[in-house]
LUMKE-339888 format. One line per 4 residues: number of its first residue (from 1); for each residue y, x, z of C-alpha. Coordinates in Angstrom, 2 decimals. Layout:
NUM	Y/X/Z  ...
END
This chain:
1	13.22/-1.27/-7.15  11.90/-4.52/-5.73  10.51/-5.73/-2.47  9.07/-8.60/-0.50
5	6.36/-9.64/1.94  2.71/-8.65/1.36  0.62/-11.82/0.99  -2.70/-10.18/0.06
9	-4.23/-6.73/-0.11  -7.41/-5.66/-1.88  -9.01/-2.21/-2.19  -11.02/-1.68/-5.37
13	-12.84/1.16/-7.06  -12.61/2.21/-10.70  -15.79/1.54/-12.67  -15.23/4.68/-14.75
17	-14.18/7.25/-12.14  -15.12/5.67/-8.82  -11.64/6.37/-7.48  -10.10/3.82/-5.18
21	-6.95/1.86/-5.93  -5.16/-1.00/-4.19  -3.95/-4.32/-5.57  -1.16/-5.73/-3.41
25	0.34/-9.19/-3.93  3.98/-9.39/-2.89  6.15/-12.48/-2.51  9.93/-12.53/-2.74
29	12.54/-15.27/-3.11  11.79/-15.63/-6.84  7.97/-15.77/-6.74  5.00/-13.44/-6.47
33	3.93/-10.28/-8.26  1.11/-7.75/-8.05  1.46/-4.04/-7.43  -1.24/-1.49/-8.25
37	-1.29/1.59/-6.04  -3.23/4.56/-7.43  -3.87/8.24/-6.90  -2.63/10.04/-3.81
41	-0.45/7.08/-2.87  -3.55/5.15/-1.76  -4.19/7.63/1.08  -0.51/8.17/1.76
45	0.29/4.49/2.37  -3.06/3.02/3.50  -1.94/2.69/7.13  1.42/1.13/6.24
49	0.39/-1.68/3.91  -0.94/-4.85/5.51  -0.59/-8.60/5.06  2.72/-9.96/6.43
53	4.51/-6.59/6.24  7.64/-6.02/4.18  7.59/-3.52/1.32  10.23/-1.87/-0.82
57	8.67/-0.67/-4.06  9.85/2.00/-6.47  7.89/2.54/-9.68  7.19/1.55/-13.25
61	7.26/-2.09/-14.27  4.66/-3.52/-16.61  5.08/-7.18/-17.51  2.03/-9.10/-18.76
65	1.73/-12.66/-20.02  0.84/-15.20/-17.39  -2.88/-15.92/-17.22
END
């Protein structure tokens, strides 16, 4: 579980399937991180996620090297 304030929100579409997914950038006291929202969750939460709103996130964590 983690949480923070949404600093950016972007809706994208898969090149392979055409399905939509969201990339949300969240800032907390330690820094920023990105969250990918896929599948039925896109429709379920599309009206609740906006810049400057607070989120609590439950899910799988995937850590990648900094780019």
